[in-house]
N, C-alpha and C positions, 0 to 999 in steps of 0.2 A: 714594149713592156707595159703592162697595165699598172696604173697608179692606184693606190689605195687612199681615198680621200678621208681626211680627218676633219670634222667640222668643229675645229677649235682654233684658237690663236696660239701659234708657236712663237716663243721668244728665244732667239739664238744668243747664247752666252759663250764667249770664247776666253774670258778671264773672269775671275771671281768678283772683281771690283764692279762688274756690271750689275750685280745684285743691287747695289746702291742706286744704280741708274734706273732700274725697273721696279724696285720694291714699292714705290708709291702707287704705281699702276696696279700691281698685283693685289695690293691691299683693297682696291676698289673693284676687283673682279671676283666673280664666283670661282672658287678653286677648281671646279671641274670644267671651267670654260677655257682654260689655257694649259699649256704644257711648256716647261722649260727644256730647251734643247741644248745639251751640254757638248761643247766642242773645245775644251781646254787642252793645252799641250801637256799639262802635268797631271799626274794622278792626285797629287795633293790638292790642286784646285778643284778637280772633279769631285773629290771626296767632300770638300768644303761645301760645294754647291748642293750635292746630294743630301748632306746633313741639313743644310738650310731648308731645302725644299721639303724634306721629310718632316722637320720640326714644324713647318707652317701648313702642312697638309696639301702641298702643291705637287702636281704630277710632273715627272721629268723623264726624259729619255736621252740616251747618248745619240748624238747626231749620226754617227756611222751606222747605228742600228736602224734609224729611221730611213736612211738612204738605202740600206741593204733590203729593207722591206718595201721599198718604193712607195713610202707614205708621203702624202702631200697635205699640208695644213691649209685650211681655207684662207687663213691670213698668217703671214710670217712677219714678225717684227725683228729687225736687226739694226745695228748702228752703222754698219757698212757691209758691202757685199762679200767681204772675205771673212766675216765673223763665223762662218761654218766651214772654213777651208775651201779648197778648190781641187778639181780634177781636170787635168789637161788644160789648165788656164781658165776653165769656166768655174765661176763662183758657185758653190753648192747652194747658197741661199735661193738661187733662181729655181733649183730643183725641189726645194722644200716647201714652197708656198705658192698658192694660186694668186693671191693678192699680196704684193710686196709693200711693206710699210717700213720706212726708215725713221728711227728716233735718233736725232742727232746726239752726238756725244762730244765732249770737249768744247772749248770756247767757239770753235768754228772759224777762227781767223786764218787757219792754214788753207792754202789753195787746194790741198788734197780733199778737204771737206766739200768742195764745190766742183769736184772732178766729173768728167763725162759719165761715169757709172751711175750718177744720180738719175739719169734719164730712164733707167730700168725700173725704178720704183713707181708704184701707183700713187703713193701718198708719202709725203715727208713731214714729220712732226718736228717743227723747228722752234727754237726758243723765242724768237721775236722778229721784229721788223727787219733788222740787219740781215739775218739769215734768209728771211723770205725774199728780200730784194736780191740777195746774191744768188738765189736759186731760181729766179724768174727766167733764166736762160733755158729751162727745161720744159718746153710746152707739153701739155698733157699730164704733167705731174701735179697732183693736188697738194698745195702747200697749206699747212695748218699751224698757226702759232699756238703753242701749248705752254709756253714758259718752260721752266725746268721743274717737273713734278717732284724731283728730289727735295726741293725747297718749299713745297706747298705747306708743310706743317708749320714752318716758321711764320707764315703769313696767315694761315687759317686757324692756328691755335697759339696765339701769342702767350709768351711766358709771363707768369705772375711774378713780378720783380720781388715783391715782399716775401712771397713763399720761397722763392729761389734763395734769397739772402738768408732766410731762416734755415732752410734745409742744408745750406752749405756752412752754417755756423758763423756767418759773417756779421760784422757790426753794422746795423742798419743806419747808424749815424755817420758812417764814413762812405765816401764815394767808392764805388766798385767798378773796376775796369775789366771787361770781359773781352778776351782776344781769341 
């Protein structure tokens, strides 16, 4: 079966929370350079992601449509191999992208995060030294420490404490605890 190549980055999303995981990356990409591949189990989550993508001018497709059309993205980003479902035990992510990139999700302390399936990725974007050391057992996989982009704004755009206190109507002469 002939594959139809798409010269874009595909991002697999199998639950809506992953918007928060990838949003900091999407904000730094040209909207026409990537496509969100939706593979959620519920219509409610699918609709939420579609609304989000539409509001931000991002392209999206349903994963089953991409598979049916035999489309393959030049790069596919997922947080684990089953984020696009599977057929006969084979993860669909391997069918959706030429170059496989994993962007870790969760703290990464669970053994599952360091399972043998990591060997199928070309690149793994890991949070830091701990993850990189734990993934050294997979030769041939490029490991890149990227931190957690979701928190980049906290470090790159520090909050003006005085402005925040004023906007929240707080007393600037009292200590404020933010939790």
